[in-house]
Legacy VTK file of the C-alpha trace (Angstrom):
# vtk DataFile Version 3.0
C-alpha trace
ASCII
DATASET POLYDATA
POINTS 428 float
114.206 79.308 90.052
111.667 76.525 89.521
112.758 73.257 91.093
112.677 69.868 89.352
109.517 67.978 90.206
108.455 64.401 90.468
105.048 63.353 89.174
103.324 61.278 91.822
100.090 59.355 92.170
98.856 58.840 95.697
95.888 56.907 97.052
93.600 58.820 99.398
91.240 57.397 101.987
88.454 59.032 103.906
90.461 58.934 107.137
88.966 55.616 108.275
91.264 53.383 106.245
88.298 52.003 104.310
89.614 51.092 100.829
86.101 51.513 99.385
86.579 55.266 99.666
90.006 55.319 98.067
90.624 57.953 95.384
93.599 58.842 93.218
95.190 62.246 92.916
98.065 63.361 90.712
100.176 66.334 91.621
103.721 67.615 91.348
105.979 67.448 94.366
109.310 69.317 94.473
112.119 66.787 94.894
113.905 68.430 97.872
110.553 68.704 99.648
109.797 65.068 98.928
113.030 64.042 100.643
112.245 66.294 103.594
108.675 65.155 104.125
108.524 61.519 103.032
106.772 59.505 105.772
108.337 56.337 107.118
105.098 54.369 107.050
101.839 54.475 105.062
99.451 57.168 106.286
96.089 58.472 105.214
95.680 61.911 103.677
92.821 64.111 104.961
90.171 65.615 102.774
90.088 69.140 104.203
92.434 71.861 105.311
91.213 71.409 108.866
92.537 67.846 109.087
96.102 69.145 108.757
96.000 70.279 112.368
96.115 66.656 113.513
98.987 65.468 111.305
102.579 64.741 112.241
104.974 67.335 110.726
106.442 64.843 108.269
103.047 64.613 106.552
102.236 68.308 106.396
103.727 68.896 102.987
102.069 65.851 101.445
98.796 67.186 102.771
99.306 70.697 101.441
100.066 69.451 97.982
97.024 67.220 97.995
94.629 69.940 99.046
93.283 70.639 95.579
91.402 67.360 96.144
90.097 68.351 99.574
87.135 70.461 98.532
85.659 67.764 96.358
85.998 64.664 98.547
82.901 62.470 98.762
83.270 62.079 102.548
84.184 64.898 104.898
85.318 64.481 108.496
83.126 65.888 111.240
85.789 67.047 113.669
84.901 70.724 113.959
82.237 73.331 113.231
84.323 75.072 110.589
85.177 71.822 108.825
81.524 70.775 108.776
80.527 74.154 107.378
83.182 73.923 104.636
82.135 70.393 103.706
78.445 71.333 103.561
78.869 74.491 101.485
79.816 74.299 97.790
81.094 77.878 97.819
83.361 77.263 100.792
84.632 74.062 99.213
85.614 76.124 96.162
87.428 78.665 98.366
89.202 75.803 100.146
90.355 74.460 96.778
91.609 77.890 95.650
93.750 78.253 98.770
95.103 74.742 98.277
96.041 75.446 94.664
97.833 78.665 95.581
99.826 76.871 98.280
100.830 74.237 95.767
102.030 76.898 93.318
104.044 78.668 96.003
105.648 75.451 97.206
106.776 74.847 93.646
108.428 78.293 93.446
109.801 78.715 96.966
113.227 77.729 98.257
113.596 75.345 101.203
113.292 77.906 104.053
110.317 79.567 102.370
108.630 76.194 101.908
109.035 75.293 105.544
107.691 78.635 106.716
104.774 78.423 104.298
103.851 75.005 105.714
104.181 76.265 109.301
102.268 79.435 108.434
99.426 77.490 106.877
99.132 75.341 109.996
98.934 78.513 112.085
96.351 79.970 109.715
94.155 76.875 110.072
93.911 77.437 113.827
93.250 81.153 113.312
90.591 80.358 110.704
88.599 78.683 113.457
89.311 81.402 116.027
88.278 84.126 113.589
84.666 82.962 113.481
84.255 81.108 116.803
84.593 82.241 120.399
84.456 79.540 123.076
82.633 77.325 120.608
80.038 79.986 119.791
79.831 80.944 116.107
79.759 84.541 114.938
76.465 86.148 113.922
77.143 85.788 110.193
78.921 82.450 110.442
79.116 81.380 106.787
79.970 84.887 105.588
82.671 85.102 108.248
84.327 81.911 107.005
84.099 83.134 103.412
85.863 86.370 104.339
88.655 84.538 106.172
89.274 82.271 103.190
89.250 85.207 100.785
91.745 87.096 102.913
94.081 84.109 102.820
93.562 83.770 99.082
94.456 87.437 98.619
97.573 87.022 100.769
98.782 84.021 98.792
98.120 85.826 95.508
100.207 88.720 96.794
103.017 86.319 97.683
102.974 84.961 94.140
103.246 88.479 92.703
106.149 89.325 95.026
107.927 86.087 94.190
107.555 86.754 90.453
109.005 90.247 90.864
112.289 88.711 92.070
112.745 86.260 89.192
115.400 88.432 87.539
116.988 89.595 90.765
120.320 88.356 92.043
118.915 87.915 95.558
115.963 85.936 96.863
112.517 87.304 97.594
111.757 87.966 101.276
110.226 85.203 103.378
106.811 86.806 103.827
105.283 83.889 105.718
108.017 84.212 108.370
107.336 87.949 108.712
103.622 87.323 109.229
104.391 85.257 112.331
106.970 87.582 113.891
106.021 88.714 117.396
108.135 91.855 117.519
106.017 93.914 115.094
102.851 94.441 117.156
103.637 95.303 120.764
100.648 96.336 122.847
102.038 95.752 126.308
99.415 95.507 129.056
96.646 97.690 127.672
93.764 95.440 128.698
90.672 96.105 126.628
92.077 99.342 125.238
93.191 99.255 121.595
91.782 95.712 121.398
89.742 93.771 118.856
86.274 92.592 119.885
84.374 89.489 118.798
81.149 90.516 117.039
81.613 93.882 118.782
80.933 92.238 122.149
83.012 94.359 124.505
83.252 91.492 126.991
85.216 89.367 124.512
88.429 91.028 123.373
92.019 90.243 122.441
95.118 91.914 121.062
96.612 90.537 117.841
100.179 89.423 118.549
101.295 88.877 114.952
100.376 90.262 111.559
98.873 86.901 110.595
96.577 87.139 113.611
95.661 90.707 112.709
94.803 89.944 109.083
92.976 86.669 109.721
90.988 87.690 112.791
90.010 91.056 111.351
88.844 89.362 108.155
86.533 87.351 110.412
84.388 88.502 113.308
87.049 90.386 115.296
86.854 94.147 114.838
88.279 97.281 116.415
85.866 99.657 118.099
84.503 102.467 115.974
85.484 105.252 118.358
88.626 107.362 118.191
90.669 104.859 120.191
89.642 101.979 117.922
90.300 103.927 114.751
93.754 104.883 116.027
94.551 101.270 116.928
93.289 99.987 113.568
95.431 102.419 111.604
98.537 101.923 113.735
98.418 98.108 113.760
97.786 97.697 110.064
100.460 100.204 109.182
103.060 98.488 111.372
102.418 95.245 109.518
102.462 96.926 106.117
105.741 98.612 106.946
107.364 95.386 108.164
106.335 93.357 105.106
106.913 96.007 102.439
110.240 97.252 103.826
111.602 93.716 103.329
110.987 94.003 99.580
114.019 95.974 98.433
114.729 95.228 94.760
118.097 96.988 94.619
120.807 94.364 94.178
123.823 96.507 95.008
124.742 99.839 96.505
124.301 102.622 93.997
127.181 104.771 92.906
127.256 108.420 93.834
126.550 110.285 97.027
123.823 108.981 99.334
120.573 110.886 99.758
119.889 112.291 103.217
116.251 111.295 103.636
116.284 112.741 107.151
116.846 116.261 105.869
113.382 117.726 106.483
114.173 120.883 104.570
114.336 118.876 101.333
110.853 117.402 101.910
108.374 118.694 99.352
105.079 120.334 100.281
103.403 117.204 98.887
103.925 115.593 102.300
101.321 117.895 103.813
98.940 117.075 100.973
98.766 113.531 102.315
97.262 115.053 105.460
95.211 117.861 103.956
94.176 115.984 100.789
95.314 119.131 98.958
91.984 120.892 98.723
91.639 124.407 97.408
92.599 125.948 100.749
95.982 124.259 100.896
98.726 124.933 98.372
96.208 125.818 95.672
95.820 122.106 94.881
99.570 121.881 94.605
100.094 123.595 91.271
103.805 123.590 91.995
106.060 121.240 93.959
108.405 123.041 96.324
110.665 121.987 99.144
110.360 123.490 102.595
113.832 124.959 102.033
112.710 126.730 98.854
109.646 128.155 100.594
111.869 129.302 103.457
114.198 131.064 101.028
111.208 132.831 99.499
110.116 134.129 102.905
106.875 132.146 102.851
107.663 130.035 105.940
110.193 129.848 108.765
112.270 126.801 109.741
113.338 126.288 113.359
114.484 123.478 115.666
112.094 122.913 118.546
110.401 120.552 120.974
108.006 117.915 119.705
105.078 117.448 119.809
103.600 120.928 119.686
100.324 121.268 121.600
99.585 124.974 121.390
97.519 126.728 118.735
98.770 128.278 116.592
102.026 126.501 117.365
103.533 125.872 113.938
101.440 127.841 111.489
103.720 128.762 108.578
106.598 127.415 110.666
108.430 124.117 110.165
109.417 122.933 113.648
112.090 120.235 113.218
112.960 117.432 115.611
114.331 113.886 115.381
112.049 111.715 113.211
109.291 114.285 113.595
108.170 117.772 112.692
105.267 120.166 113.078
103.898 122.309 110.270
100.659 124.213 109.746
99.432 123.031 113.144
99.871 119.332 112.491
102.357 117.127 114.316
103.991 114.490 112.130
106.028 111.545 113.419
107.586 108.999 111.082
109.567 105.791 110.951
111.829 105.298 107.960
113.212 102.196 106.259
116.699 101.907 104.842
117.297 103.289 101.358
116.388 100.880 98.576
114.222 100.350 95.506
110.816 99.255 96.784
108.737 100.029 93.690
111.246 98.326 91.360
111.539 101.564 89.377
115.281 102.043 89.848
114.861 105.069 92.133
116.408 105.989 95.467
113.553 105.346 97.887
112.619 104.789 101.501
109.334 103.701 103.039
107.863 106.006 105.664
105.329 104.982 108.294
103.707 108.306 109.172
101.335 109.214 112.002
99.925 112.727 112.254
97.613 114.616 114.589
96.573 118.233 115.139
98.218 120.416 117.751
94.798 120.415 119.446
92.880 117.130 119.281
93.179 113.391 119.866
92.386 111.826 116.499
95.412 110.396 114.694
95.774 109.761 111.008
98.071 107.168 109.485
99.611 107.013 106.056
102.330 104.857 104.503
104.366 106.375 101.692
107.237 105.699 99.343
109.525 108.712 99.620
111.817 109.053 96.606
114.543 111.452 95.613
113.811 113.645 92.615
117.221 114.856 91.326
115.561 117.346 88.981
114.063 119.300 91.894
116.605 118.194 94.516
113.560 117.228 96.552
112.247 114.245 98.499
108.766 113.500 97.235
106.096 111.089 98.544
103.746 108.651 96.863
101.006 107.194 99.000
100.788 103.427 99.413
97.218 102.159 99.264
95.697 101.300 102.628
94.401 98.102 101.012
97.975 96.884 100.435
98.943 93.914 102.559
101.851 91.861 101.334
102.823 93.689 98.156
103.325 97.356 97.467
100.388 98.973 95.673
100.517 102.707 95.127
97.317 104.661 95.673
97.579 105.904 92.097
97.466 102.301 90.834
94.015 101.708 92.294
92.420 103.086 89.146
93.042 99.555 87.877
91.285 96.604 89.526
93.342 94.533 91.950
93.597 90.937 90.765
94.754 89.838 94.202
91.534 90.911 95.936
88.739 88.423 95.136
85.308 89.830 94.346
83.303 90.497 97.470
86.310 90.518 99.762
86.447 93.382 102.222
89.952 94.355 101.082
88.599 95.214 97.628
86.497 97.983 99.164
88.959 99.049 101.847
89.160 102.660 102.882
91.919 104.149 100.787
92.151 107.688 102.044
95.094 108.611 104.176
93.268 108.750 107.513
92.328 105.134 108.201
LINES 1 429
428 0 1 2 3 4 5 6 7 8 9 10 11 12 13 14 15 16 17 18 19 20 21 22 23 24 25 26 27 28 29 30 31 32 33 34 35 36 37 38 39 40 41 42 43 44 45 46 47 48 49 50 51 52 53 54 55 56 57 58 59 60 61 62 63 64 65 66 67 68 69 70 71 72 73 74 75 76 77 78 79 80 81 82 83 84 85 86 87 88 89 90 91 92 93 94 95 96 97 98 99 100 101 102 103 104 105 106 107 108 109 110 111 112 113 114 115 116 117 118 119 120 121 122 123 124 125 126 127 128 129 130 131 132 133 134 135 136 137 138 139 140 141 142 143 144 145 146 147 148 149 150 151 152 153 154 155 156 157 158 159 160 161 162 163 164 165 166 167 168 169 170 171 172 173 174 175 176 177 178 179 180 181 182 183 184 185 186 187 188 189 190 191 192 193 194 195 196 197 198 199 200 201 202 203 204 205 206 207 208 209 210 211 212 213 214 215 216 217 218 219 220 221 222 223 224 225 226 227 228 229 230 231 232 233 234 235 236 237 238 239 240 241 242 243 244 245 246 247 248 249 250 251 252 253 254 255 256 257 258 259 260 261 262 263 264 265 266 267 268 269 270 271 272 273 274 275 276 277 278 279 280 281 282 283 284 285 286 287 288 289 290 291 292 293 294 295 296 297 298 299 300 301 302 303 304 305 306 307 308 309 310 311 312 313 314 315 316 317 318 319 320 321 322 323 324 325 326 327 328 329 330 331 332 333 334 335 336 337 338 339 340 341 342 343 344 345 346 347 348 349 350 351 352 353 354 355 356 357 358 359 360 361 362 363 364 365 366 367 368 369 370 371 372 373 374 375 376 377 378 379 380 381 382 383 384 385 386 387 388 389 390 391 392 393 394 395 396 397 398 399 400 401 402 403 404 405 406 407 408 409 410 411 412 413 414 415 416 417 418 419 420 421 422 423 424 425 426 427
């Protein structure tokens, strides 16, 4: 629900207190937020996003709501390389203004806890913005382009948050606090792996780090920090991104109450349709005849086409599960591929009124080290008495986008942003 707002006019200075550089900015400030953030004495308001890092908490919200001014200020502070680059580049100033406008729109729509976490999240992002393109004060090779990409990633995230928030307008429960999820430290757990499964700055293998939160992952990877291009790096890239996707998307259940009728057993592997293996095989002509018919493993077992057994997992022999479904807890092997999955609670994640779960799936051959990753919405089809999957696009971040929806352009991915051209096949 949109909160009542108070129209305000505030004088801005250039940070020096010089009244000759005073400007006026009008904006709308939500009343509860005004009461929470009103300063006790006159302060100056910075011109750029970077200046927020040096403010007392009581001024953060004033600053955020004034940021649509920041990109067009006549005087810019010179307190950091990123800030100087933003102030000297018209394109970056425009990106700065877009982010500021999106924050203002979200603050107007969010409830009190969401507002506070958005403010805290933006402060964290400002520090990461600098870290994404600088290492020990040294800029990345493509410095300006790096900053552009970091801003565009944040813009895409905030656009996604707006879409998610709008999808809950007619719901009886509030939208999830996405900003809080982005800063959770229990989603990515690398332990003590050293340089293995790490991100590297400008692919310099002497400078590496592990992302500790999804915000770190998204922001740093939008900048100069990348995973290695070998098998280990590809596995880490797919696993980390999918963990964050699963955490954010599984919080977006649109079902408002428990449905009537018997519950669906989404752990019953025999009711899985053969479409699950198509996510691995891409359903070419050698597998299921391009899936001309949808069948459950149980139906194929009844027809004598396959066998179903309980067994140890994973299977490492070849052929170990050819034409055999080897079942285990949260895992199975079929047609010489091991499949392990994590499943959300039952809900309505696509807002289509179906019985659904999200599944974070990793798969690998019974002989080989390369792992594939795919995130799916698994839904119950009462007509076939089958559990069927729909692939979630790898380019999804904060809102659920089905792979089949990518035939339409994504409004949340700005032109030129790396997410717009993300790899969308199942093996990331």
